[in-house]
C-alpha positions in Angstrom: 117.8 122.2 152.0 118.4 125.8 151.5 118.2 126.7 147.5 121.1 128.6 146.1 122.2 130.6 143.1 123.6 128.8 140.2 127.3 129.2 139.8 129.9 127.7 137.4 131.9 124.6 138.8 135.1 126.8 139.1 133.2 129.3 141.4 131.7 126.3 143.5 135.1 124.7 143.9 136.6 128.2 145.0 133.7 128.6 147.5 134.1 125.1 148.9 137.7 125.5 149.2 137.4 128.9 151.0 134.9 127.4 153.5 137.3 124.9 154.5 140.6 126.9 154.2 139.2 130.3 155.6 141.4 132.4 153.3 140.6 135.5 151.4 140.7 135.2 147.4 140.9 138.3 145.5 139.4 136.5 142.3 136.1 135.6 144.6 135.3 138.7 146.6 132.5 136.9 148.5 134.8 136.7 151.5 136.0 139.6 153.8 138.7 139.5 156.7 137.3 140.1 160.1 139.0 142.1 163.0 140.8 139.0 164.3 142.4 138.1 161.0 140.2 135.3 160.1 137.8 135.1 157.1 134.1 134.0 157.2 131.3 134.4 154.7 130.2 138.2 154.7 126.7 138.9 156.2 125.0 139.8 153.0 125.8 136.3 151.6 123.5 133.4 152.2 125.6 130.3 153.2 125.4 127.4 151.0 125.1 124.8 153.5 126.0 124.2 157.3 129.5 122.6 157.1 130.0 119.9 159.6 133.1 120.2 161.7 134.4 116.6 160.7 133.2 117.3 157.1 135.8 116.7 154.4 135.5 118.0 150.9 134.9 114.8 149.1 132.0 116.1 147.0 131.8 116.0 143.4 133.1 118.8 141.2 129.6 120.2 140.6 129.5 121.6 144.0 128.0 121.3 147.6 125.0 119.4 148.9 122.7 122.3 148.4 123.9 122.7 144.7 122.3 119.2 143.8 119.0 120.8 143.4 120.3 122.6 140.3 121.6 120.1 137.8 120.4 121.9 134.8 123.2 124.0 133.6 120.8 126.5 131.9 118.6 127.0 134.8 119.7 130.4 136.5 116.7 130.5 138.9 117.4 131.4 142.5 114.5 129.1 143.8 115.0 126.0 141.7 114.3 122.6 143.3 114.4 119.0 142.0 110.7 119.1 141.0 109.7 122.2 139.1 107.4 122.6 136.3 109.5 125.6 134.9 112.5 123.7 134.8 110.8 120.5 133.3 109.8 122.6 130.4 113.5 123.9 130.1 114.7 120.3 130.3 112.3 119.2 127.6 113.7 122.0 125.3 117.3 121.6 126.3 119.5 120.3 123.6 122.0 117.6 123.8 124.6 115.9 121.5 122.9 113.8 118.6 125.3 110.7 118.8 125.3 107.8 116.2 127.5 105.4 118.3 128.9 104.6 121.8 132.4 106.0 121.3 131.0 109.5 120.6 129.4 109.5 124.1 132.7 109.4 125.7 133.4 112.9 124.7 130.0 114.3 126.1 129.5 116.2 129.1 128.6 114.0 132.1 125.0 115.7 132.3 124.2 114.7 128.8 125.6 111.1 129.0 122.2 109.5 130.2 120.3 111.2 127.4 122.8 110.2 124.7 123.0 106.5 125.9 119.2 106.2 125.9 118.8 107.9 122.5 121.4 105.3 121.3 119.2 102.5 122.7 116.1 103.9 120.9 118.4 104.1 117.7 119.2 100.3 118.1 115.5 99.4 118.6 114.8 101.2 115.3 117.7 99.5 113.5 116.3 96.0 114.9 112.9 96.8 113.8 114.2 97.8 110.2 116.2 94.5 109.9 113.2 92.4 111.0 110.9 94.1 108.7 113.3 93.8 105.7 113.7 90.1 106.6 110.0 89.6 106.4 109.9 91.0 103.1 112.6 89.1 101.7 111.0 85.7 103.1 107.8 86.6 101.5 109.2 87.2 98.2 111.1 83.9 98.5 107.7 82.1 99.4 106.3 83.5 96.1 109.3 82.4 94.4 109.2 78.8 95.6 105.4 78.7 94.3 106.4 80.3 91.0 108.9 77.7 90.5 106.8 74.9 91.3 104.2 76.3 88.7 107.2 76.7 86.3 108.1 73.0 86.5 104.5 71.9 86.2 104.4 73.9 82.7 101.8 76.3 84.1 103.8 79.4 83.3 106.7 80.0 81.1 110.3 81.2 82.0 109.5 84.8 80.8 106.4 85.1 82.7 107.9 83.5 85.9 110.7 86.2 85.6 108.2 88.9 85.1 106.0 88.1 87.9 108.8 87.9 90.4 110.2 91.1 89.2 106.8 92.9 89.5 106.4 91.8 93.0 110.0 92.7 93.9 109.4 96.1 92.6 106.1 96.6 94.4 107.7 95.8 97.8 110.8 97.9 96.9 108.4 100.8 96.2 106.6 100.1 99.5 109.9 100.5 101.3 110.9 103.6 99.4 107.7 105.2 100.5 108.4 104.4 104.1 111.9 105.7 103.9 110.8 108.9 102.2 108.3 109.5 105.1 110.9 108.6 107.8 113.2 111.0 106.1 110.8 113.8 106.3 110.2 113.1 110.0 113.9 113.2 110.6 114.4 116.6 108.9 111.4 118.3 110.4 112.0 120.4 113.4 115.9 120.1 113.1 117.3 123.3 114.2 120.8 121.9 114.2 122.0 118.7 112.7 124.5 118.0 115.6 122.1 118.5 118.5 118.6 117.4 119.3 116.0 118.0 122.3 113.9 115.6 124.3 110.8 116.9 122.8 112.0 116.4 119.2 113.0 113.0 120.1 109.7 112.1 121.3 107.9 113.7 118.4 110.0 111.6 116.1 109.4 108.3 118.0 105.7 109.0 117.9 105.7 109.9 114.1 107.9 106.8 113.4 105.3 104.7 115.1 102.6 106.0 113.1 104.5 105.5 109.7 105.4 101.9 110.7 101.8 101.1 111.6 100.7 102.7 108.2 103.5 100.5 106.5 102.3 97.4 108.2 98.8 97.9 106.8 100.2 98.5 103.3 102.1 95.3 103.5 99.0 93.3 104.4 97.4 94.7 101.3 100.4 94.2 99.0 100.7 90.6 100.3 97.1 89.9 99.6 97.5 91.4 96.2 100.5 89.3 95.5 98.8 86.1 96.8 95.6 86.8 94.5 97.9 87.4 91.6 99.8 84.1 92.4 96.4 82.4 92.4 95.3 83.9 89.1 98.6 82.8 87.5 98.3 79.1 88.7 95.0 78.6 87.1 94.1 75.9 89.6 90.9 74.5 91.0 89.0 76.3 93.9 90.2 73.4 96.3 93.8 73.9 95.2 93.6 77.6 95.6 92.3 77.4 99.1 95.0 75.0 100.0 97.8 77.2 98.5 96.1 80.2 100.6 96.2 78.2 103.8 99.9 77.0 103.3 100.9 80.8 102.6 99.2 82.0 105.8 100.6 79.1 108.0 104.1 79.7 106.5 103.8 83.5 107.2 102.7 82.6 110.8 105.8 80.6 111.3 107.8 83.6 110.0 106.2 86.0 112.4 106.9 83.5 115.2 110.5 83.4 114.3 110.7 87.4 114.1 109.0 87.7 117.4 111.5 85.4 118.9 114.5 87.2 117.4 113.0 90.6 118.7 112.5 89.2 122.1 116.0 87.8 122.2 117.6 91.0 121.2 115.5 93.7 122.7 114.4 92.1 126.1 116.0 90.4 129.0 113.9 87.1 128.4 111.6 85.5 126.0 109.0 83.1 127.5 108.9 80.9 124.4 112.7 80.2 124.5 114.4 77.7 126.9 116.4 79.5 129.7 119.6 77.8 128.6 119.5 79.1 125.1 118.8 82.7 126.6 121.8 82.5 128.9 124.0 81.3 126.1 122.9 84.0 123.5 122.0 87.1 125.9 122.7 89.9 123.6 119.8 92.2 124.4 119.9 95.9 123.9 119.0 96.7 127.5 122.0 94.9 128.7 124.2 96.6 126.4 122.9 99.9 128.0 124.1 98.9 131.4 127.4 98.0 130.2 127.7 101.5 128.4 126.8 103.1 131.7 129.5 101.1 133.4 132.2 102.2 130.9 131.1 105.9 130.9 131.3 105.9 134.7 134.8 104.4 134.5 135.9 107.2 132.2 134.0 109.9 134.1 135.6 108.9 137.3 139.1 109.4 135.7 138.1 113.0 134.8 137.5 113.8 138.4 141.0 112.5 139.6 142.7 115.6 139.0 140.1 118.1 140.4 140.0 116.0 143.6 143.8 115.7 143.7 143.8 119.7 143.4 141.5 119.9 146.4 143.6 117.7 148.4 146.8 119.4 147.3 145.5 122.8 148.2 143.9 121.7 151.6 147.4 120.4 152.6 149.3 123.4 151.6 146.7 125.7 153.1 147.1 123.8 156.6 151.0 124.3 156.4 150.8 127.9 155.5 148.2 128.5 158.4 150.7 126.8 160.7 153.4 129.2 159.5 151.2 132.2 159.9 150.5 131.2 163.6 154.4 130.9 164.2 154.5 134.4 162.6 156.8 133.1 159.6 154.1 134.5 157.4 151.7 137.4 157.5 148.0 136.8 156.5 148.4 139.0 153.5 151.5 136.9 152.2 149.6 133.6 153.0 146.7 134.8 151.0 148.9 136.0 148.1 150.7 132.6 147.9 147.6 130.6 148.1 145.8 132.7 145.5 148.9 132.2 143.1 149.0 128.6 143.7 145.2 128.3 143.4 145.3 130.1 140.1 148.3 127.9 138.7 146.3 124.8 140.0 143.3 125.7 138.2 145.1 126.6 135.0 146.6 123.1 135.0 143.1 121.8 135.6 141.8 123.7 132.7 144.6 122.6 130.4 144.0 118.9 131.7 140.2 119.4 130.7 141.0 120.8 127.4 143.5 118.2 126.6 141.1 115.3 127.7 138.5 116.7 125.4 140.5 117.5 122.5 142.7 114.4 122.5 139.8 112.1 123.2 137.9 113.5 120.3 140.9 113.0 118.0 141.3 109.5 119.2 137.5 108.6 118.7 137.7 109.7 115.3 140.5 107.4 114.4 138.8 104.6 116.3 135.6 105.2 114.2 137.4 105.2 110.9 139.1 101.8 111.8 135.9 100.4 113.0 133.9 101.6 109.8 136.3 99.8 107.6 136.0 96.5 109.5 132.1 96.7 109.5 132.0 97.6 105.8 134.0 94.3 104.9 131.6 92.4 107.2 128.7 93.8 105.4 130.0 92.7 102.0 130.5 89.0 103.3 127.3 89.3 104.9 125.5 90.3 101.7 127.3 87.7 99.8 126.2 84.9 102.1 122.6 85.9 102.0 122.7 86.1 98.2 124.2 82.6 98.0 121.5 81.2 100.0 118.6 83.0 98.3 119.8 82.3 94.9 119.3 78.5 95.6 116.1 76.8 94.2 113.8 75.5 96.8 110.5 73.5 96.3 107.3 74.0 98.4 108.1 71.0 100.5 111.6 72.5 101.5 110.1 75.8 102.7 110.8 74.9 106.4 114.4 73.9 105.6 114.9 77.2 103.8 113.4 79.1 106.6 115.6 77.5 109.2 118.7 78.0 107.2 117.9 81.7 106.5 116.9 82.4 110.0 120.2 80.6 111.4 122.3 82.6 108.9 120.8 86.0 110.1 121.2 85.2 113.7 124.9 84.3 113.0 125.3 87.6 111.3 123.7 89.5 114.0 125.8 87.7 116.7 129.0 88.5 114.6 127.9 92.2 114.2 126.9 92.3 117.8 130.4 91.1 118.9 132.1 93.5 116.5 130.1 96.5 118.1 130.9 95.4 121.6 134.7 94.9 120.8 134.7 98.3 119.2 133.0 99.9 122.3 135.4 98.2 124.6 138.4 99.2 122.6 137.4 102.9 122.5 136.7 103.0 126.2 140.0 101.3 126.9 141.9 103.8 124.6 140.1 106.8 126.1 140.9 105.3 129.6 144.7 104.9 128.8 144.7 108.4 127.4 143.1 109.9 130.6 145.5 107.9 132.8 148.3 109.4 130.6 147.1 112.9 131.0 146.3 112.4 134.7 149.9 111.3 135.3 151.3 114.4 133.4 148.9 116.8 135.2 149.8 115.4 138.7 153.4 115.7 138.0 152.8 119.3 136.9 150.8 119.9 140.4 153.6 118.4 142.3 156.2 120.6 140.6 154.2 123.5 141.4 154.1 122.6 145.0 157.7 121.8 145.0 158.5 125.3 143.5 156.4 127.0 146.2 158.3 125.1 149.1 161.7 125.1 147.6 162.0 128.4 145.8 159.2 130.8 147.1 158.9 130.1 150.9 162.8 130.5 151.6 162.5 134.0 150.0 159.1 134.9 151.7 159.8 133.4 155.2 163.5 133.5 155.6 163.6 129.9 156.4 166.4 127.7 155.3 166.2 125.3 152.3 166.3 122.3 154.8 163.5 123.6 156.8 161.4 124.1 153.5 162.3 120.5 152.4 161.1 119.3 155.8 157.8 121.3 155.2 157.7 119.6 151.7 158.0 116.3 153.2 155.4 117.1 155.9 153.1 118.2 153.1 153.5 114.8 151.4 152.9 112.8 154.6 149.6 114.9 155.1 148.7 114.6 151.4 148.7 110.5 151.6 145.8 110.1 154.2 143.7 112.7 152.3 144.0 110.9 148.9 143.3 107.6 150.6 140.3 109.0 152.1 139.2 110.2 149.0 139.9 106.8 147.3 137.6 105.3 150.0 134.8 107.6 149.1 135.3 107.0 145.4 134.8 103.4 146.1 131.8 104.0 148.0 130.3 106.0 145.3 130.9 103.2 142.9 129.2 100.9 145.1 126.3 103.2 145.4 126.3 103.4 141.4 126.1 99.8 141.1 123.1 99.6 143.4 121.6 102.2 141.3 122.1 99.9 138.2 120.6 97.0 140.0 117.6 99.1 140.8 117.4 100.2 137.1 117.4 96.4 136.1 114.4 95.8 138.4 112.4 98.6 136.8 113.1 97.1 133.4 112.0 93.7 134.4 108.8 95.5 135.7 108.4 97.1 132.3 109.0 93.7 130.4 106.4 92.0 132.7 103.9 94.9 131.9 104.7 94.5 128.2 103.9 90.8 128.5 100.6 91.4 130.3 99.4 93.9 127.5 100.2 91.5 124.7 98.5 88.6 126.6 95.5 90.8 127.2 95.3 91.9 123.6 95.7 88.5 122.2 93.0 86.9 124.4 90.5 89.7 123.7 91.1 89.6 119.9 90.9 85.9 119.8 87.6 86.0 121.8 86.4 88.7 119.2 87.1 86.7 116.1 85.6 83.6 117.6 82.5 85.5 118.4 82.3 86.9 114.8 82.9 83.5 113.4 80.3 81.9 115.4 77.8 84.4 114.4 78.4 83.8 110.7 77.4 80.3 110.6 77.1 78.1 107.5 80.8 78.3 106.5 83.0 75.2 106.2 85.7 74.3 108.6 88.3 75.2 105.9 87.0 78.7 105.7 86.7 79.0 109.5 90.1 77.8 109.8 91.6 80.1 107.1 89.7 83.2 108.9 91.3 82.2 112.3 94.8 81.8 111.0 94.7 85.1 108.9 93.5 86.8 112.2 96.4 85.3 114.0 98.8 86.2 111.3 97.7 89.9 111.3 97.6 90.1 115.0 101.1 88.7 115.5 102.4 91.5 113.6 100.5 94.1 115.7 101.8 92.5 119.0 105.3 92.5 117.8 105.0 96.1 117.1 103.3 96.9 120.4 106.2 95.0 122.3 108.9 97.1 120.6 106.9 100.4 121.1 106.6 99.6 124.7 110.2 99.3 125.3 110.7 102.7 123.3 108.2 104.4 125.5 110.0 103.1 128.8 113.2 104.4 127.5 111.5 107.8 126.8 109.9 107.6 130.4 113.7 107.1 131.6 115.0 110.0 129.7 112.4 112.4 130.8 113.0 111.5 134.5 116.7 111.3 134.1 117.4 114.8 135.3 115.5 114.4 138.5 116.8 110.9 139.1 120.3 112.1 138.7 119.9 115.0 141.2 118.2 112.7 143.7 120.9 110.1 143.2 123.6 112.8 143.8 121.8 114.1 147.0 121.5 110.6 148.3 125.1 109.9 147.6 126.2 113.2 149.4 124.1 112.3 152.4 125.6 108.8 152.7 129.0 110.1 152.3 128.8 112.7 154.8 126.9 110.5 157.3 129.8 107.9 157.1 132.3 110.6 157.5 130.7 112.2 160.7 131.4 109.6 163.5 130.6 111.9 166.4 127.5 114.2 166.1 125.9 116.8 168.6 122.2 117.7 168.5 122.5 120.2 165.8 124.2 117.8 163.3 121.8 115.0 164.2 118.9 117.2 163.3 120.4 118.2 160.2 121.1 114.6 159.1 117.4 113.9 160.0 116.2 116.8 157.9 118.3 115.8 154.9 116.8 112.3 155.3 113.3 113.6 155.5 113.9 115.7 152.3 115.3 112.8 150.5 112.2 110.7 151.3 110.0 113.4 150.2 111.8 113.8 146.9 111.6 110.1 146.4 107.8 110.1 146.7 107.6 113.0 144.4 109.8 111.3 141.8 107.8 108.2 142.2 104.6 110.0 141.6 105.9 111.9 138.6 107.3 108.8 137.3 103.7 107.2 137.4 102.2 110.3 135.7 104.7 110.2 132.9 104.1 106.3 132.6 100.4 106.9 132.3 100.8 109.6 129.6 103.0 107.4 127.6 100.6 104.4 128.3 97.8 106.6 127.0 99.6 107.3 123.9 100.4 103.5 123.3 96.7 102.6 123.8 95.9 105.2 121.0 98.4 103.6 118.7 97.1 100.1 119.6 93.6 101.1 118.8 94.8 102.6 115.4 96.6 99.3 114.5 93.6 97.1 115.6 91.2 99.4 113.6 93.6 98.6 110.4 93.3 94.9 111.6 89.5 94.9 111.8 89.2 96.6 108.4 91.6 94.1 106.8 89.7 91.2 108.4 86.3 92.5 107.3 87.6 92.3 103.7 89.0 88.7 104.3 85.7 87.6 105.9 83.7 89.2 103.3 85.6 87.7 100.3 85.4 84.3 102.1 81.7 84.7 102.4 81.4 85.6 98.7 83.4 82.8 97.7 81.2 80.5 99.9 78.1 81.9 98.2 79.4 81.4 94.7 80.3 77.8 95.6 76.7 77.1 96.8 75.2 78.8 94.0 77.3 76.8 91.5 76.5 73.6 93.3 72.7 74.4 93.3 72.6 75.3 89.7 74.4 72.1 88.8 71.7 70.2 90.8 68.6 71.9 89.5 68.9 70.4 86.0 67.6 73.5 84.4 68.7 72.4 80.9 66.5 69.4 81.1 63.4 71.4 82.4 63.9 73.6 79.5 64.1 70.5 77.1 61.0 69.0 78.8 58.9 72.4 78.0 60.2 72.4 74.5 59.1 68.7 73.8 55.8 69.2 75.7 55.0 72.2 73.5 55.7 70.3 70.4 53.6 67.2 71.4 50.4 66.5 70.0 49.1 64.5 73.0 48.5 67.5 75.4 45.4 69.6 75.2 44.7 72.8 76.7 42.3 71.4 79.3 44.6 68.8 80.5 47.6 70.9 80.9 45.3 73.7 82.7 44.1 71.1 85.0 47.7 69.8 85.7 49.1 73.2 86.4 46.1 74.1 88.6 46.6 71.1 90.8 50.3 71.7 91.0 49.6 75.4 92.2 47.3 73.9 94.7 49.7 71.6 96.0 52.3 74.5 96.2 49.8 76.5 98.1 49.1 73.8 100.7 52.9 73.4 101.2 53.4 76.9 101.7 50.5 77.3 104.0 51.9 74.4 106.1 55.4 76.0 106.3 54.0 79.3 107.4 52.1 77.7 110.2 55.1 75.7 111.4 57.1 78.9 111.2 54.8 80.9 113.3 54.4 78.2 115.9 58.1 77.6 116.1 59.0 81.5 116.6 56.2 81.5 119.3 57.7 78.7 121.0 61.1 80.3 120.8 59.8 83.6 122.2 58.1 81.7 125.1 61.4 80.0 126.0 63.4 83.4 125.7 60.8 84.9 128.1 61.2 82.1 130.6 64.9 82.3 130.5 64.8 86.2 131.0 62.4 85.6 134.0 64.8 83.1 135.4 67.9 85.6 135.0 66.0 88.4 136.6 65.1 86.3 139.5 68.9 85.3 140.1 69.9 89.0 139.6 67.4 90.0 142.5 68.8 87.3 144.7 72.4 88.5 144.1 71.2 92.2 144.8 69.8 91.1 148.2 72.8 89.5 149.0 74.9 92.5 147.9 72.6 94.7 150.1 73.5 92.5 153.2 77.2 92.9 152.6 77.2 96.5 151.5 78.0 97.9 155.0 81.1 95.5 155.2 82.1 96.5 151.6 81.7 100.3 152.5 84.1 99.7 155.3 86.8 97.4 153.8 86.8 98.8 150.2 87.8 102.2 148.8 85.7 104.1 146.4 87.5 103.1 143.4 87.4 99.6 144.2 83.7 99.7 144.4 83.6 101.3 141.1 85.6 98.6 139.6 83.4 96.0 141.1 80.3 97.7 139.7 81.9 98.0 136.2 82.7 94.3 136.3 79.3 93.5 137.3 77.7 95.6 134.5 80.0 94.2 131.9 79.2 90.7 133.1 75.6 91.4 132.8 75.9 92.8 129.3 78.0 89.8 128.3 75.5 87.6 129.6 72.7 89.3 127.8 74.6 89.2 124.6 75.2 85.4 125.3 71.5 84.9 125.5 70.7 86.7 122.5 73.2 84.9 120.7 71.9 81.5 121.7 68.3 82.6 120.9 69.4 83.6 117.5 71.2 80.4 117.0 68.1 78.5 117.9 65.9 80.6 115.8 68.3 80.4 112.8 68.6 76.5 113.4 64.8 76.0 113.4 64.3 78.1 110.3 67.0 76.3 108.5 65.4 72.9 109.4 62.0 74.2 108.1 63.4 75.6 104.9 65.3 72.3 104.3 61.7 70.6 104.8 60.1 73.1 102.6 62.7 72.7 99.8 62.3 68.7 99.8 58.5 69.2 99.6 58.8 71.5 96.8 61.2 69.4 95.0 58.9 66.4 95.4 56.0 68.2 94.2 58.0 69.4 91.2 59.0 65.9 90.4 55.5 64.7 90.5 54.5 67.4 88.3 57.5 66.7 85.8 56.4 63.1 85.7 52.8 63.8 85.1 53.7 66.3 82.3 56.1 63.8 80.6 53.4 61.0 80.8 50.8 63.5 79.4 53.0 64.6 76.6 54.1 60.9 76.0 57.8 61.8 76.1 60.0 59.0 75.2 61.2 56.6 78.0 64.9 57.6 78.0 64.3 61.5 78.4 61.8 60.7 81.2 64.5 58.7 83.1 67.1 61.5 82.5 64.5 64.2 83.7 63.6 62.0 86.8 67.2 61.5 87.8 68.0 65.3 87.3 65.1 66.5 89.2 66.0 64.5 92.3 68.3 66.3 94.9 72.0 65.1 95.1 72.5 62.1 97.4 68.7 61.8 98.3 66.8 58.6 97.8 62.9 59.2 97.6 61.1 55.9 98.2 57.9 57.4 99.7 54.7 57.3 97.8 53.8 60.5 96.0 50.6 61.9 95.1 50.1 62.1 91.3 48.0 64.7 89.4 46.5 62.8 86.5 44.0 63.9 84.1 41.1 61.9 82.9 42.5 61.8 79.5 45.8 60.6 80.8 44.3 57.6 82.6 42.8 56.4 79.2 46.1 56.1 77.7 47.8 52.8 77.9 51.5 52.0 78.8 52.2 51.2 75.2 51.9 55.0 74.2 55.3 55.5 76.3 57.3 53.7 73.7 55.7 55.5 70.9 58.3 57.9 69.2 57.1 60.6 66.7 59.0 63.2 65.2 58.6 66.6 66.9 56.9 68.2 63.9 54.8 65.3 62.7 51.1 65.6 63.5 48.5 62.8 62.9 45.1 63.3 61.0 43.2 62.2 63.8 44.6 64.7 66.1 44.2 67.4 63.4 40.5 66.5 63.0 40.0 66.4 66.7 41.7 69.7 67.1 39.3 71.1 64.3 36.2 69.8 65.8 37.0 71.2 69.1 37.8 74.7 67.7 41.3 74.6 69.2 43.1 74.9 65.8 46.9 75.6 65.6 46.9 78.1 68.3 46.7 75.4 71.1 50.5 74.6 71.1 51.3 78.2 71.7 48.7 78.3 74.6 50.4 75.2 76.0 54.0 76.9 75.7 52.7 80.0 77.5 51.2 77.9 80.4 54.5 75.8 80.7 56.7 79.1 80.6 54.5 80.8 83.0 54.9 77.8 85.5 58.6 77.8 85.0 58.8 81.4 85.7 56.4 81.3 88.7 58.7 78.5 90.3 
């Protein structure tokens, strides 16, 4: 295809008409008459294209076949093709109308229609996301209200506290929404040079910043929800078990909410939802993408009406030119007279065409403004009814067991409102399109009548004066003109129908591309879900020691947060697919026009010579080349947006990881506190302190006896500890040997696999490409790394399990030795029997029965005491004269109880 200079539609139409009619136009001096009186392009002008003999000018008003490589009305380069980096940059910075609803698109230029419609789709996606986010906030507040109502009925909180708590939470979430709205407003205002127009570059930037703000808001909502949840638990003043149950219930209910939001989003933003039955989808198909195709159909109908008058002008001028040529051949007209008549008629026609275009633009804008005012009133009334119905439902009192009933009722109400709103919008769009269509038909009828009057004036008033023909002869010429006009209009109508069919085929191709995008989105979500689930399972398995309830809570919490991330990724993926379509719309449009022109010209040329056939082959080859380039650039654009999506996913998953770290940390802390509280309750520390006090005050224990008792206890502890260290060393050595054996076997298997790989290497080199081998090598390395990690994990699990068993055994032995020591001390100090039983009961581990024989550490003096001494009860401060004399004779004095107290306390501290 020969590149051409850019020119206005008027000049292009003049040129096309001149090529066909071979006349001289003073308003366009590109053509000069030759010596034989004919007119051809001058030698210094490059022809736009080779016009085939049987070619009929059924082209679009934008120009000839070669002009399809232009398309950008701001591109004045003399060498522009469909694929040009310079034109891409200009296209990115090119402004197009900023529309808020579909009826406004009906008044746009045809080149801007695709961009405007896609921008409306992005706007609908943002509105859907905003509605679902607000719905989530409302439901969470309602869940808190349900629990607070339950606490209020159980008299745990007062009515004033109930209202205060609810008001605080509502204000916190409203503040969260205000912060988001403020940031979005700043994004909307930044880079806005003109409030009525926008560029594709600005739109991509706003979409990217909007996504960042939404991810930040999502993290803020998680924190606020956890804060509200903790506040609720603090106000409930319930036990730890009850608080755990409330936390699990809240998490499960919010998971159910996220599931419903995801279904609603899939239903309205995509063609299908894998979790919904097919019959439900077909009955409620109201997706945004399907609406986009309906918009394109309506715009195409309106746009085709705009081309009626230009095409009719061409047909009428062609027919008049043929008749005037015939009169020139018969010498009824000179060449100059013919050119002047055609020039005047041409000017009159294009004046009518300009008037028709201006009237279409102005009257359609006025009509759309009236339609929008009427539609705004209807939507305002609907919003009032919608708000009243939602308020009525939310004002009802629900209990904890009625949550699912409330959720179902609220979701059904919102879906009903969305359905009504959707129907209203579709009805308004259809009404606007029909009104504009009727207007264009009316204006076309008037313009067609005006053109017919101009031709009638030419034949019945001008020609009789110029040619000297009778009025009757001129009437016959007019009838001949009408007869010749009919087949040309019919032929143009046939071509219009063919172009409409090609447009429908293009829409079907677009739908297939959208289906691929949805399949890709589903694959991404599935991959993320499986990978994150595997990660959290690995984390939980490495923790160990947590109860099933704690593990279940961590898994459910992760599922809740991940569902929010996946829902955001799904919506963002659709937005990026739309931006890709917008960025490639110019080149797709140019290529589609080129394809349409080729099909139409091929169908109109029934008999072709060698040159024509070669030209057709060249055009087909050019189209295939442009299609390959377009596919390659589309893939590159997809890759660019995909990398951006991956970055945003990583950011969202980073927030998820941070939040889950806090959740797991809090769970571990709570678990440690529970274990510590349980251990403190089982230790019987109060009873041990009481034993020390009684033993210090007792007159039956001497320094030698207590020293000997404590020394025996220390020796027993040393033996237990030494045995524990020996068993621990032996077990670690055994585990290390087993790990070495497994490592040896694994290396042996790897060597065998490597030998097999070398045998098949030659075949792999022949059958596989380089990147395939790289992928296989990468998978192999990742598999080996994962296997090593699994072996390490299993080894650590065995080590932890063995050490836990040894520690349990050590703990039992220490408790047994302590119980023996306490028993001997109580016997030595002659503590009353009731206290001894209490101490013995407290010193046993919970749920453990000790029936084995225990080794006792008895002093010689304690063996001399009879069983009757156990029943002797003496006041703590009373001391017998015998013991006093014995103490004085042994030079122990009153300082001996203090020594005994120090030894006992030292033993307690040591333990």
